[in-house]
N, C-alpha and C positions, 0 to 999 in steps of 0.2 A: 930791336932785339929783344927790349924792354917792353913792348907793345905787343908783341908777336908772344914773348913770356908770359903777359898778361892775360891774354886772349884765352892760350893753352891754360891756363892756371883755372881759368873763368868758366871753360866746356868741362875741364875736369869735377869741379865743384857741382856743375849742373850735374853731370850724371851721375854721380856719388848721391848726390840729396834725392834725387828723381827715382832712384834706384828703390823698387820695390825686394824688400825682402825675402829672401827665399828657406824654405824648408828644408833640412840636410833631412834626405830619407834613409833610415839604417832598418835593418832587419830587428823584429821586437826580440826581448830577452825573453828566455823561458822562465819562467815565475809560477809558485804554487797554485793550483787552481782552486785552492783552500783560501785562499787571503784575496777577497774582493781589494782591501785596502791595497797592496804590494801590486796588483793588478793596474788600481789604478793611477799610482806613482809610476808606475811602469809603462803605462799606455796610452793615459789619458793625459796626464798631467800636460805633458809639452803644450795642448791646445788649450784644456780646461784650466790649466793651472794649479799648484798644489793647495791652495784653497779652494778649487772647484768654481771658482765663480768666472772665469772666462780670459782669465787675464796670464796663459801659461806664455813661455818666451816663445812660441810658434805660431799667437795669435794675432800677431802684425804681420803676416806674411797668409794670412786668410782672406778670402774674398768677404766671407760673412767672420764677424764676431762669434766666435764660440759662446754656450749658452751658459749663462751662471747656472749649474747643474744642483746647487744648496736651495733654489729657489721653484724648484719643480712642483712641490705641493702648495704652496704659496697660491701659486700660478694658474693650478687646478682644483682652485674651491675646497681645498685642506686637504683632498686626497691625493696619497701618490700614486702617479700615471704612470706603476708597475709594468703595466704590457706594453705601452709604449716605450718604455726606456728601453726592455729587454727589446724589441725589435728593432728601435734604433742601433743599439748595439751589435746586433745579430746581422744587421743590412737589410733587413726585408721592406725597412724604410728609404725612399728617395731623402735624403737630409741635405737641402742645400750648400750649409756648414761644411759636409762632407767633399762635397766638389764632385771630381771627376773617381774615376777609379782607382787614382792614381792615389787618392787617398785611400787609410785602410779602414775597409769593411770588417770588423772584428768577429766577425763569426766566421767567415773565411780563412782568417789568418789564427782562429784558435784552433779550427779546423783542421788546417794544417800541421799546428804545431801538437795537436793532439792523436795523427795520424789517420782522422777519420772515427777517432771516438766518441761517439754520439755524446755518451755519460759525462765526460769528462768538459767537452762544449758547451751544455746545458749547465754543467755543475762552473765553470768559469763566468757566463754569461749571468747565471742568477745571483751567483757571490759579487760578480760586480755590482747588478741592482741592487742587491742587498747594503753595497757598501754605499750607494750612491743614497738609498733611501734612509740610513743612519746621518746622512749629514744635513739632511733638511732642516733650515730655519723658518721658522713662522712669523 
């Protein structure tokens, strides 16, 4: 009986320790399109972390570690890659870290939130890009 219990406990522990963390998917909350900082906190920090270095609570569940968004300028010869960041947020570029379409492509999420209002979609993405630009470390 004790041996059987030990085997069950060992199997249970192995299953728990080898399980990949899962990302809980929830609908995004409405934020002000005027606040890049608020949008970052609501939409990006789960993966990129509150400090934007790629250490958010969902990061361990992803196949590819989220980028350190504070070092984009440094990694781009001192120039912030504004168009690349805009395209990544909008969903124009294939991003290995964003995996399948199960991960949010923010352009389509923002379009749904804005009911297709192109001006609001562009405002959201532009203000989010401006916020990421403002947190660059050299």
